[in-house]
N, C-alpha and C positions, 0 to 999 in steps of 0.2 A: 504493498502499499506505498501510495507516495502523500498523502493530505498533509500541509506544514503541522508540526502538529504545537498542539495549545493546552489552555487548561483542562480540558475535555480528553486529549486525546494520552494523556499520563496525567495518572493516579499521584494526587498531589502539588500540580503545576508542571509547569515546563521543566521537561530535562535537563540536566544536566547537562552543561554544554555547547545545550544551542543556540545561535548569535542573536536571534532577534530575542534576549532576555538579558540587557547588559546592564542592568539591578543587583544579579543574581551570579554570585561568586560561589560556584562547588569546591575549592579546596580552601579558604580564609575568609572571614568575616572581621566585621569591625565592634571592637566593645567599647564602653566606654573611654573617654581619651583619643578616641583616634587610633589604639590603636589594634595593629592586626593579627589574629589569632589565627589556626589551622582548624580546618571542619575535618573531624575523624570523624571514622567508624570503625565497625567490628570486626572480623577477618578471619572464621573460623581454625581454631591450629589445626583440627580434622583433614581443613578442606586445604591447607595447608600442605600438611608433609605426606597428604595423601596421593597433592598433583607431582610437588618433590617427587615422586619414584616413580608417578605409574608417564609424566609428560615424556615426548620421543615420537621418534617416524616407524611406524611396523609396514615396514617394505613389502611386505608376505602378504598383506591383508587389502583392500579393494581401495583404490585414491578413495578423498574428498565429494571427489566429484564425479565416480562411480559408484556409488550408494547404489545397493540396488535397491529393485522395489519389495514392497512390503512380506515376509517373512511368514506362511501361511503356519506352519509348524511353532506350536507353543513353544517356549520355555528352549530352543534350539535355536544357536549362535548369536546369543546378547548378549554375553560375557565377555568382555574386553580389558583387556590389561598394559596399554596401552593409548594417550588421547595425545593431541597436538596441543601443541601451546598457546597458539589465537583458541583454541577451545578449552582451553581451562584457562584463561584469563579473562571470556567474556562470562565465565562463572563465578570471576572474581568480582566483575560488576553488577553481575546479578546480586549477588549478598549481598553489595553497599546499596543498589537500587532497592531491595525487598528490603532493607533495613529503614531506607530513607520512606519507604511506605507503610511503615508504623509498624514490619514483621505480620504483617499480614500474607494475605496469596497476593501475590506479582499481579498484576494486569494489563497488557503491551497493546496498544489498540494499535499501535503505531511501530515500527522500526527501523526508520530513517535516521532518529539522533541514536540511536543504540550506534547502526552503522557508522555514523560520524564519530562516535566517539573510537570504535573499534578499528576505523578504514577499510571495513570491507563493504561489500554489496547485502542488500536485503536476502539475498538469495544465502547468501556463503551463512549468514547468523543463522539463518531456517534451519542450513546443515548443521553446526555447529551447535542449535538447540538438537535436534534428532541424537547427535552424539550424546550431550548431555543428561537425556532425557530418554536414550532408545535402547541405553544398554547399563549390564551391571559393571563395577569394577571392584577390586578391593581397599577398600577404607579402613582407615584405622584410625580405634580409635584409644584413649585408656581412659580409669578413675581410681579411687584409694582400691580398688578391691584389681585391679590389673589391666593386663595389653586384654584388647576387644580387634580383633580382624573381622568382618563381613564384606559379603559379596551385595552393593546395594548399587540402585539406581542413586546418582551426584544430583542430581534434582527431578523432578513429579511437571512435567511440561504436558501441554495440554491448548493444544491449535481446538479453535471454533469458529462454527463458519455460519452465516446469517441462511436463512428463510430462500432467500434467492439462490443462495449456489447449490442448497440444501434441494428447491425444485427443479432446479437445471436439469441432475441424474436422477429426476423420480423414476423415469423410464428406461436409465442408461447408467452401465458401472463408471465409477469414477477411479482414476490411477492415484492410486495410493505409493508414498513415498517414507521411509524409515523403516519401522519392525512392531510388534506386536504392544511393543511396552509407548512410542512415541511416534506417530505419523502425520502427513499434512498432504493437502488433495496439489497432485503436482498442476501446476497453473492456475490454482486459484486464490484471488485475495482473502485470507483470513480475517474475521471479522475481529477475535482477541486471540492474544495468547495468555494463557493460566500458568503463572512455576508460581514453584513452591520449596526450596531447599530439604535436603537431607533433613531427616528428623535428627540425626547425630550433632548435623552441623545449628542448626535449631537452636538444641543444647550446649553447642560451645559458646554460643550466643548469647547465652542465659548465664556461663560464664562455669559450669559441669563438663564433667570430662575430661574433655582436653584443655577446654578453657578459648578464648581467644587474644587478637591482640591488636590493637588501635593502628590504623594507617593513614595516612594523610585521604582525605578524598580525590580522588580523580589523578592525584597527583604519583599513588600508589601505582594504578591504573596502567597510564601514559610508560614511566620506568619500564613495565615490567613487556609494553605494547613494545619500546625499543633494545628489546636483549635477545641473545640467540637464548635456544633449547637451553644451553647449559647453566648459563647465567640465570636464567630463570627458573629450573632445577635447584642453584645454588640460592637465590632470592627467596624460592617458597620456605625452603629447608632451615637455614640462616632468622627468618621471622617469625617458625615457631618454637626459637631459642632462647637462651637468655643472649645479653650483645656479644658475651666471651663467650667463646666456643674453642674446645681443646675438642677432639675426635681424632681418634684410630681409623687410619686409610679405611680398613678392612670397616670401616661402621659408616661411613661417611660414603662410598661404593655404593654399600645395603641401602642408605639412607635415600640417594641420589640414584634406584632402582639399574645401577650399571654392572650387575652381573653378569648378565651376554655380552656387554663388551670387552669385558676383564678376558672373555673365554675366546673371543674372536678376534680380537686388536694386543692384546696382550699391556701388563699396569702401566710400561714406562707411559704410552699414547694415552689412554686412559687420565691418566694422573697428569699430561701435558692443559690436556682439553682443561680439563679442571681447575688448573690454575689459569690457564685462557679467561675462563671464565667467573675470577675472583678479581684479578685483573681488567676483565671490563664492569666487575661491578664498583670495585674502587674507583674508577675513570668515571663514575658515574655517582661515584659521593656515595654509594649505598656503603660497603664497603669502606673502615676506615685505612687498616692495615691488614695482613696477613701472613703468612709463611708457614713450606712444610719443612718437618725434617730428612731428609731420607733415613738418619740411621736411627729413629724410633716409628719409622712410618705413622708421626701425627701432622696433621693438621694443627694452624693457631688462626682465627677471626676475626676481627672483632667491629660487628657494621654500627654505623651512626643513626640518629635518632629526624635526618633528613625528610625518611619518607614510613620513619614508621615511630610507637609510642608505645616504650616496651613497661613495660610491669613483673618487678618482679615475682608477684602473689600470684599470677595465674601460673594452672598445671603447667606443665613439661615431660617431655622422657628426657632422661639423662642421652649424654650428646655422648657419649663413648661407653 
């Protein structure tokens, strides 16, 4: 759909980043005395740890734009262990919008403002939504009773259509794209898309399980969109931890989901990739300093508060 966003096309007002709303700043707000402070939202640590592990390239699977038509066999082919960086970042942004919408189901009537933020077409955003809601993934969470590993959808996504579309196909079949968990009608405008984060991520946002981290509105998303895959993986892993991280190489490889790369590329090459990602994040002023000690095979790095506001009270897994 291509209508111009307005207060009726996005719950709560104009979507952040829309140019026709100059009075609204998604990143800063003025307080008494004229000082500006960052606007913040919460990112669930469970989602951050999950995406740190599963973001990558699945070369053996269908590409983003050769997604097969709807599968009829229930329960078959829904599990995925890899997700693209842009799909994961859209998830970060939807979590921000979900909170700005008041923590209820997020209803979207127009994808154009989101496409503008993400730098993609509306169709690409629809495909990303299929990957967020149409498949199940290994999700990481933890509470006082221990570590929880589950296989679930990252988001619940529903495409809804008007009676006009419904009546159009009264006597004919429409073509669906997606899976039995989430799908849309090919070449038809939707009326709305309803999005709800996984229950574990909602609990994290409320401070339960792994808890959450405060990040700067839009600034975090813009950083993520500027990164390579490895830098994004390190970003999401690092902000789920304390600002100063000491971690054994074997554990960092596990948390970043690089076990297969170790087998196919070897440890030196994977190590060089990780160090390149750390340098990239230092250039973007997220990482303040980093080092690798070959004798002990330990990484040490610290991150700044440019994009993140860390709270020592939040729960997290040990870093080594």
